[in-house]
C-alpha positions as CSV (number, residue, x, y, z in Angstrom):
1,X,-20.9,8.4,5.2
2,X,-18.0,6.1,6.3
3,X,-17.9,4.4,2.9
4,X,-17.7,7.8,1.2
5,X,-14.6,8.9,3.1
6,X,-13.0,5.4,2.7
7,X,-13.7,5.5,-1.1
8,X,-12.5,9.1,-1.4
9,X,-9.2,8.2,0.4
10,X,-8.9,5.0,-1.8
11,X,-9.5,7.0,-5.1
12,X,-7.0,9.7,-4.0
13,X,-4.4,7.3,-3.2
14,X,-4.8,5.4,-6.4
15,X,-4.7,8.6,-8.4
16,X,-1.5,9.8,-6.4
17,X,0.2,6.5,-6.9
18,X,-0.4,6.4,-10.6
19,X,0.8,10.0,-11.0
20,X,4.1,9.1,-9.2
21,X,4.9,6.1,-10.9
22,X,3.1,3.5,-8.8
23,X,0.7,1.2,-10.5
24,X,-0.9,-1.7,-8.7
25,X,1.5,-4.5,-9.1
26,X,2.2,-6.9,-6.4
27,X,5.8,-6.9,-5.7
28,X,5.9,-3.5,-3.7
29,X,4.3,-2.1,-0.6
30,X,0.7,-2.1,0.7
31,X,-0.8,0.8,2.5
32,X,-3.1,-0.3,5.4
33,X,-5.2,2.0,7.5
34,X,-6.7,1.3,11.0
35,X,-10.4,1.3,11.3
36,X,-10.8,3.8,14.1
37,X,-9.6,6.9,12.2
38,X,-11.8,6.0,9.2
39,X,-14.7,6.3,11.4
40,X,-13.4,9.5,12.9
41,X,-13.0,10.9,9.3
42,X,-16.6,10.0,8.6
43,X,-17.7,11.8,11.6
44,X,-15.5,14.9,10.6
45,X,-17.3,14.8,7.2
46,X,-20.7,15.2,9.0
47,X,-19.3,18.0,11.1
48,X,-17.5,20.4,8.8
49,X,-15.8,22.2,11.7
50,X,-13.8,19.1,12.9
51,X,-10.4,18.5,11.4
52,X,-8.8,15.1,11.2
53,X,-4.9,14.4,10.8
54,X,-3.8,11.0,9.7
55,X,-0.3,9.9,10.2
56,X,1.3,7.8,7.4
57,X,4.6,5.8,8.3
58,X,6.9,4.4,5.8
59,X,10.6,3.3,5.8
60,X,11.2,4.7,2.4
61,X,13.4,7.9,2.5
62,X,12.3,11.3,1.3
63,X,13.9,10.9,-2.1
64,X,12.0,7.7,-2.9
65,X,9.1,7.6,-5.4
66,X,7.0,6.0,-2.6
67,X,7.5,9.2,-0.4
68,X,6.8,11.5,-3.4
69,X,3.7,9.4,-3.9
70,X,2.6,9.7,-0.4
71,X,3.2,13.5,-0.4
72,X,0.9,13.7,-3.5
73,X,-1.8,11.7,-1.9
74,X,-1.6,13.9,1.2
75,X,-1.9,16.9,-1.0
76,X,-4.7,15.6,-2.9
77,X,-6.6,14.4,0.3
78,X,-6.2,17.9,1.8
79,X,-7.4,19.6,-1.3
80,X,-10.4,17.3,-1.8
81,X,-11.5,17.8,1.7
82,X,-10.8,21.6,1.9
83,X,-8.4,21.0,4.6
84,X,-10.6,19.0,6.9
85,X,-8.4,15.9,6.4
86,X,-4.8,16.1,6.4
87,X,-2.1,13.4,6.2
88,X,1.4,13.7,7.9
89,X,4.0,11.5,6.2
90,X,6.6,10.1,8.5
91,X,9.4,8.8,6.2
92,X,12.7,7.0,6.7
93,X,11.4,4.7,9.3
94,X,11.2,7.4,11.8
95,X,8.3,5.6,13.6
96,X,9.9,2.1,13.3
97,X,10.3,-0.6,10.7
98,X,7.6,-2.0,8.6
99,X,6.7,-4.6,11.1
100,X,6.6,-2.2,14.0
101,X,4.4,0.3,12.1
102,X,2.0,-2.4,11.0
103,X,1.6,-3.6,14.5
104,X,1.1,0.1,15.5
105,X,-1.7,0.3,12.8
106,X,-3.3,-3.0,14.0
107,X,-3.3,-1.8,17.6
108,X,-4.8,1.6,16.7
109,X,-1.6,3.7,17.6
110,X,-1.0,4.5,13.9
111,X,-3.4,5.5,11.1
112,X,-1.6,4.4,8.0
113,X,1.3,2.0,7.5
114,X,3.1,1.2,4.3
115,X,4.7,-2.1,4.2
116,X,6.0,-4.8,2.0
117,X,3.7,-7.9,1.3
118,X,6.1,-10.1,3.0
119,X,5.5,-8.1,6.2
120,X,1.7,-8.0,5.9
121,X,1.8,-11.9,5.1
122,X,2.6,-12.3,8.8
123,X,-1.0,-11.4,9.6
124,X,-2.5,-12.3,6.2
125,X,-0.9,-15.4,4.9
126,X,-2.7,-15.0,1.5
127,X,-0.6,-12.0,0.8
128,X,2.4,-14.4,0.2
129,X,0.9,-15.3,-3.2
130,X,1.9,-11.7,-4.4
131,X,5.5,-12.4,-3.8
132,X,5.9,-15.5,-6.0
133,X,8.4,-15.1,-8.7
134,X,7.2,-14.9,-12.3
135,X,3.4,-15.0,-11.2
136,X,2.4,-12.3,-13.6
137,X,3.0,-12.1,-17.3
138,X,2.3,-8.4,-17.2
139,X,1.6,-5.3,-14.9
140,X,-2.0,-5.3,-16.3
141,X,-2.5,-8.9,-15.2
142,X,-1.1,-8.2,-11.7
143,X,-3.3,-5.0,-11.4
144,X,-6.3,-7.0,-12.5
145,X,-5.8,-9.5,-9.8
146,X,-5.5,-7.2,-6.9
147,X,-8.5,-5.1,-8.1
148,X,-10.7,-8.1,-8.4
149,X,-11.1,-11.4,-6.7
150,X,-7.7,-11.6,-5.1
151,X,-7.9,-8.0,-3.9
152,X,-11.3,-8.9,-2.4
153,X,-9.9,-11.9,-0.6
154,X,-7.0,-9.9,0.8
155,X,-9.5,-7.1,1.9
156,X,-11.6,-9.6,3.6
157,X,-8.6,-11.0,5.5
158,X,-7.3,-7.5,6.4
159,X,-10.8,-6.6,7.8
160,X,-10.6,-9.4,10.1
161,X,-7.2,-7.9,11.4
162,X,-8.9,-4.3,11.8
163,X,-7.2,-3.1,8.7
164,X,-8.4,-1.7,5.5
165,X,-6.2,-2.0,2.3
166,X,-6.0,1.4,0.7
167,X,-4.0,0.4,-2.3
168,X,-1.0,-1.2,-3.7
169,X,2.2,0.3,-4.7
170,X,4.4,-1.2,-7.4
171,X,8.2,-1.8,-7.0
172,X,8.5,-3.3,-10.5
173,X,9.3,-6.7,-11.9
174,X,12.2,-8.7,-10.5
175,X,15.5,-9.2,-12.4
176,X,17.6,-12.3,-12.2
177,X,21.4,-11.9,-11.8
178,X,24.3,-14.4,-11.8
179,X,28.0,-14.0,-11.3
180,X,28.9,-16.4,-14.2
181,X,27.4,-16.2,-17.7
182,X,27.0,-20.1,-17.7
183,X,24.8,-19.8,-14.6
184,X,22.6,-17.1,-16.1
185,X,22.2,-19.1,-19.3
186,X,21.1,-22.2,-17.3
187,X,18.7,-20.1,-15.3
188,X,17.1,-18.7,-18.5
189,X,16.8,-22.0,-20.0
190,X,15.0,-23.4,-17.0
191,X,12.6,-20.4,-17.0
192,X,11.8,-20.8,-20.6
193,X,10.6,-24.3,-20.0
194,X,8.3,-23.3,-17.2
């Protein structure tokens, strides 16, 4: 039963992110959920009278696509569970920075934390690979990596920390800027040779 709830939340989160412009790239945020509430949600599924409320913390403000995606996820979860499971989204860093909320999730004081890969890499060093410049040739390639072997490795490492990776949010591919045109030309030449 626990796997059913976790799978349902994962599918709804992926659907919500896709609908709100998130994909599954690797340069954005990762949502991680503490294990205790997943077990409580599974218990609620068996006892239809019990209601569960998850709290999701993010530093992004209420006008960001991440917030809009989180609200859509909350809406979809509530609808899919006929109101038995709800998600309260705390945006704008009201519960702390990304490191703070990740610590809270690990300690069991917060249900879901949304944080950048670089923050999660403090606990799961393998996450650092996702922040490498020019690692992926396309969004499809990045999505494939986190949905298969690399994602499995990250999930295994997260589980060892008491976390479950719910999904990945995309912040897009990086741009390179320079103050002088000659610097930009040199950078572009160097990148072409790689």
